Structures are given as C-alpha cells and as structure tokens.
C-alpha positions in Angstrom: 9.8 90.3 -25.8 6.9 87.8 -25.7 6.7 85.3 -22.9 7.1 81.7 -24.1 4.3 80.5 -21.8 1.9 83.0 -23.4 2.8 81.7 -26.9 2.4 78.1 -25.8 -1.1 78.8 -24.5 -2.1 80.7 -27.6 -0.7 77.9 -29.8 -2.6 75.2 -27.9 -5.9 77.2 -28.1 -5.5 77.6 -31.8 -4.7 73.9 -32.2 -7.7 72.9 -30.2 -9.9 75.2 -32.3 -8.6 73.7 -35.5 -9.1 70.2 -34.2 -12.7 70.9 -33.3 -13.5 72.6 -36.6 -11.9 69.7 -38.6 -13.6 67.1 -36.5 -17.0 68.7 -37.1 -16.4 68.8 -40.9 -15.0 65.2 -41.1 -17.8 63.7 -39.1 -20.5 66.0 -40.3 -21.5 67.1 -36.8 -22.2 70.5 -35.3 -19.4 72.3 -33.5 -20.9 71.9 -30.1 -20.9 68.1 -30.5 -17.3 68.2 -31.8 -16.4 70.3 -28.9 -17.9 67.8 -26.4 -16.2 64.9 -28.2 -12.8 66.6 -28.2 -12.9 67.6 -24.6 -14.0 64.1 -23.6 -11.0 62.5 -25.4 -7.6 61.4 -24.2 -6.2 63.6 -27.0 -7.4 66.8 -25.3 -5.7 65.6 -22.0 -2.5 64.8 -23.8 -2.4 68.2 -25.6 -3.2 70.1 -22.3 -0.4 68.2 -20.5 2.1 68.4 -23.4 2.5 64.6 -23.3 4.8 63.1 -26.0 5.0 66.5 -27.8 1.7 65.7 -29.4 0.7 69.3 -29.4 3.3 69.9 -32.2 1.6 67.5 -34.6 -0.7 68.6 -37.5 -4.3 69.0 -36.4 -5.6 66.9 -39.4 -3.4 64.0 -38.3 -4.6 64.4 -34.7 -8.3 64.4 -35.8 -7.8 61.1 -37.7 -6.0 59.7 -34.8 -8.9 60.7 -32.5 -11.4 59.1 -34.8 -9.5 55.8 -35.2 -8.4 55.4 -31.5 -11.5 56.6 -29.7 -14.5 55.4 -31.7 -16.6 55.0 -28.5 -16.8 58.8 -28.2 -18.7 58.9 -31.5 -21.2 56.1 -30.6 -22.7 58.5 -28.1 -24.0 60.8 -30.8 
C-alpha cells in the first residue's frame, strides 16, 4: 500500500509544476522567471505548509490569485 505522505509530496510537486508552467504561459515569461516568482510568493509557502487546504485548489485559479494578490512580484521583472 502507498504511504499517504508520499502521495501528498508527489501531488504538491505536480501542483507546483503546473502552477509554474501556467504562470509562464499567462505572463509570457520564461520558466526560470516563473519559478523565481512562484517560490518568492506567499502562495508557495501556503502550499508547502498546507494552510487553508489551498493545495487542493485548481492550479489555474491559484495562478490567477497569485497574479492578482502579489503584483509586486511581477514588477521586479
């Protein structure tokens, strides 16, 4: 039987990858910049810590939320 902790880690990694790819597409930036923006965000911290169950939300919604709520991260481009 598969360990729930292993599944949670795998799911979070996939979610983070999808967020970064979507962010790069939506903002027309390269993946490295999207990676830096994501890992500088409060969203990354919330997903890592499992705050508010946010890691269970759709990645497209989370990207839009990141763009709307942390615009200062994009001004550093």
